[in-house]
N, C-alpha and C positions, 0 to 999 in steps of 0.2 A: 430249139433254143440256140444251138451253136450256129445254125444258119443265120439267125439274126445277129449274132455276135460277129459272124464273118463279114456280113454286110457293113456292120459298124466299123470294122477295121478298114474296109474300103473307103468309107466316108472320111475317115480321119486323114487319108493320104493328102487331101487338099489343104488341110490346115497345118502350116509349117511349124506352128507352135503347139501342135496338138499332143495328146498324151502318147500317141504311137511314136512320135519323133523323140520323145524324152529319152527313150532307151539309147538312141544314137548320140544325142548331144549332151547327155546328162553330165558327163565328166568335164567337158569343155565349159558348159554353163557354170557349174560350181567353181571351176578354177578361175573363170573370169570374175565371178561374184566375190571370190575370196582374195584374188590378186589385186583387183582394182580398189583403191581407197575411196569407197563410196561415201560421200558426205550425207549425213542424215538430216542436216539442217541447212536452210538457205532457200532461196527462191529464184533459181535460174535454171536454164536448160540443162546444164551439166549435172546439177543435182537431180533433176527429173530423170535424166538418162540413167543415173545411178539407181534410182528407185525402180526403174523398169528392169534393169539387170538383176537387182535383188529379187524382184517379183518373179522373174523367170526362174531364178535358182530355187526359190521357195516352191514354185509350181512344179518344178521337176522333182522335188523331194516329196510332193504330196502334202505340203503344208499350206493348204488352201487359204486359211484365214490370214496368215501372214502375207501371202501373195496378194490377196485382195487389198490389204492395207497399203502395200507398196504401190500397186498399180493406181489406186485411188489418189495417193499422194502425188504420183507422177502426173496424172491427168489434171489435178488441181493446179500444179505449177505450170504445166504446158498451157493451160487456158489463160493464165496470167501473162505468159511470156510470148505466146504465139497467136492468141485469140481463140474463140469458141470453135471455129470451123476449120482449123488447120489440119492437114493430113496426119500429122503426128498424133492428134487427138483421136482420129479414126483408128489409128493403129492400136492405141491403148484400149479403145473400146472393143476392138476385136479380141484382144488378149483377155479382157474382162468377160466378154461373152463366152469364150472358150473355157475360162475358169468356172464361171457359174454353171455352164453345161456339165462340166466334170463334177461339180458339187451337187448336181441334180436340181438346181434352182432354174427351171426352164423359163420362168417368168422374167427374171432379171437377166438371164442370158439373152432372151429375145429382145428385151429393151436395149441392151448394150449393143447387140448387133444391128438393130434398127437405127440406133444413133450413128453407128459407123457407116451404114448404108447411106444415110442422109448426107454425111460429110463427104463420102466418096462421090456422090452424085454432084455435089456442089463444086468439088475440085477436079474431078476426073471425067465427069459426064457419065451418061448411062451406057456408052459403048466403050468401056474400058475393062481391063483385066481386074482392076481393083473392085469395081462395081460388081462384076460377075462373081468375084470371090466372096463379097458380102452376101449376095443372093444365095450362093452355095452354103455358107455358114448358117444362114437363116433356114434354109431347107433342112440342114442337119438337126436344128432345134425342133422344127415341126415334126420331123421323123421321130425324134425322141419323145415327143408328146403324142405319138400315134395319130397325128393329123396328116394322114397320107396325101390327100388331095392338095393341101396347102404346100406340103413338101415337094410334091411333083411339080406344082406350078413354078416354084422358085428354081428347082433344078432345070426345068425346061427353059426358063428365061436365061439362066446362067449358061446353058449349053449353046443357045443361039449366039450369045455375045462371044463366048470363047471360040466358037468356030469362025466367026468373022475376024476376031482380033488376033487369035493365035494360030488358026488353021485347024482343019478337021483331024489332023493326026497328032495334035499335042497331047501331053500327058493329062492336062486338066480336062480336056474333052473326054479322055478315057475315063477319068475319075467320075465325071458327071454322068456319062453313059452308064457306068457301073451302078451308080446310085439310082438312076432312073429305072434300070432293070430290077434293082432290089425292091423299089416301091411298087412297080408293076407286078412283081411276084407276090408281094404281100396283099395286093388288091385283087389277086386271083386272075390277073390278065397275063397268062403265061406266055402266049404267043408274042405279045408286045415286049414282055420281059426278055424272051429269047433273042429278039431282034437287037435290043439295046445291049445285052450281055455279049452277044457275038461281036458287035462293034467295039465294045470295051476290050474284049480279048484281042481283037486284031490290033488295036493300038498298043495294048500292054506288051504284046510280043516284040514290039519295036524298041522297048525300053528295058529289056530283060537282061542286059549285060551287068548291071549293078545288082547288089544284093537286095536293095530296096525294090528295084524293078522286078526281080525274081519273086519276091514276096508278094507283090501286088498281082503278078501273073498267076501265081499259085492260088491266091484267093479268088481271082476271076474264074479260073478253071474249076475250082471247087463250087462256086456259086452257080456257074453254068451247068455243072453236073446235077445240082438240085433241080434246076428248072427242066432239064431234059428228063430227069427221073419223074417229075410231076407230069410231064407230057407223055410218059410211058415210052420214051425213046431210050430204052435201057441199055442197048448196046453202046450208043454214043455217051450216055451218062457214065457208064463204067470206064470208058476210055478217058473221059475228063477227070473222073475221080483219081484214076491211077496216075495220070499225068500230074495232077495237083500234088499227090503224095510224093512223087519223084522230086518235084521242086521243093516241097516242104522239107524233105530229108537233105537236100543240098544246102538249105538255109539253116536248119536246126540240128542236123545230125540224125542219128538213128531213132531217137526217142524224144518226144515232145507232146504236150497235150493237144496241140493243133493236129499233129499226125494221128494221134489216137482218135480224135473226133472225125477226121476224114475216114479212117478205117471203119468207124462205127457206121458212117453214112454208106460206105461201100458194102458193109454187112447188111444194111437195110435193103440195098439194091439186090443183093444175092437172094434175099428172101423172096422178092418179087419175081426173080428169075426162076424160082423153084429150087435153087441150090441151097437147101437148108443146112446141110452139113458144112458147106463152105461158109454160110452165114454165121453159124455157131462158132467156127474156128476164128473167123475174122473178128467177131465181137469179143471173144475171149482174149484175142491178141490186143485189142483196143483196151480192154479192161485191165489187163496186166500192165500195160504201158501207163495208163492213168494212175494206177496204184503206185507205181514207181516214181512217177513225175509230180503228181499233185497230192498223192496220199489217198487213204480210204475215205476220210471225212471231208469230202468235197462234193459240191453239187454236180460237177461234171462226172465224177465217179458214180454218183447215185443215178444219174440219167442213163449212163452206160449200163449199169446193172439192171435198171428197169427195162431198157431196150432188149437186153439179153433175155429177160423174162418173157417178153413178147415172142421171141424166137422159140424158146422152150414151149410156149403155149401152142405155137403152130406145128411143132413136131410132136405134140402130144405128151411131152414130159411135164406133167402138171405139178408134180412134187418139186422138181427143180425150178419151175416157173414161180411157184408159191414162195420158195425160199428167196428167189431173186427179188420178188416184189416186196417181201418183208424186209430184206436187207436195204433196198433202196429207200423204203419209207423210214427206216431207222436212221439212215444218214441224213435224210432231208429234215427229220424232226430234230436231230441233234444240232445240225448246222443252221437251220432256218426257223425252227420253232414248230409247234404242234398245229398251227393254223396256216402253214405255208401253202400257197396255191399249188405247188408242185406235188403235194402229197395225194391229191385226188386220184390221179391215174394209178399210182402204185396200190392204193387201197382198192380201187375198182378191179385192177388185175388180180389182186389177192382174192377178192370175192369170187371172181370167175373161176380161179383155180380151185378154190375150196368147193364150189359147186360141182366142178368136174370130178373132184375127189370124194363127192358124196357128203360133204360137211355143210349141210344146208343151213343150220343154225349159225355157224361161224361165217358162212357166206353172207347171211343177212346182216350180221353185225358189221362186217367189213364194208358192205355196200351202203349201209346206213351212214357210216362215217364218211365214205366217199361222197355221198350226196350232200352232207353238211359242208364238206370242203369245196365242192363244186359251186354250191350256192354262195359260199363266203367269197370265192374268187370271181363270181359273176360269170362263170362258164355255163351258160344256159343250155347249150346243146348237150354237153356232157351230163348235166343234171337231168335232163329229160331221158337220156339213155339209161341213166342209173335208176330212175323211177320205173322205167319199163322192166328192167332187170328185177327190181324188188317185187313188182306186181306179178311177174312170171314165177317168182319163188313162192309168193303167197298163194298163187292159184294152182301150184303143182299138187298132185295127189299126195295126201298125207304129210303136207308141209307143216312142220312144227311151228307154233306160235310163241313169240317171246312175250312173257307176261309184262315186262317193263321195257322202257327205252333203254337200249344198251349204253353203258357208260363209254 
């Protein structure tokens, strides 16, 4: 989960008005919005600019409905003062697309970005930075819809334009290479992902003097570590994870949720290296950091506790594993609800731990609930494995039978 979140952070680098940049410019935007006498009535370009600034301020504060109203008002006025296809209309469309994407409305986000793409093509041509930026934004939306081939197509088109217009060492080329690597990873094309991520890393190192550049470099290192880990190049993966943690600490200080997640990934790597005690220590360090930074009742904390349970399982500490799975399930239920898709794996882990502890009837109850959750979430492979587990329980000698479906 965090890996996907990490890639999403990389994607947002391209959008100058994105959610990531809000943390940097929030104070300035709000000061501008409050200091300028923004007229709310009228039908001229100055009024429209005021609406845009107001929309930016609302967007920075997470007041999406108010931001939408302001951007729409600006677009309506600009169309009357500048015409339907003026570049300023495309700029507002881009803002609306980013806003709708943040709201989770992928359909309207795509419509707004497609309108911006059309305007950019008419004004700037297809071999322009603006046109490539619109393609990049559309790729982001397709990624958010899990339409990976469509996203890859848009990113690849944007990359070709950026390389010709800006050069192969530009930041935007690095951003696009990073996203292409992320898509390739999710599509299971790990060698292709590795190639794109290495190129992104090469470029990101050139822009690591600023804090934002260091943040992007750290994310690139972290994501590259995941791909190397998947390719079983554990030595190189460990090096990338540790380098990423070094830069994260320069940016965030000693403790931050991002650092905790990187530590958790390093702990998973230690498991595959056979260093189980180091893995336990690293996961416990990550868990303590998450509790201090985001609190106990948080999905990231639940995920870390679940992962800790998998390590306990591998070292044969089944009671500790069971307690971890139960704790993770409890947090997920409290925060996300009893039908959350994330609950399936903790329930399945609890079933396996209970079986190892000889609690066959309790194992069957936990596995039955896991099966329900997997089916509800559409996780077919996990559901099949759960059915095999239940079948093995039923066929074991002297297996007790439940008289009724467990509650």
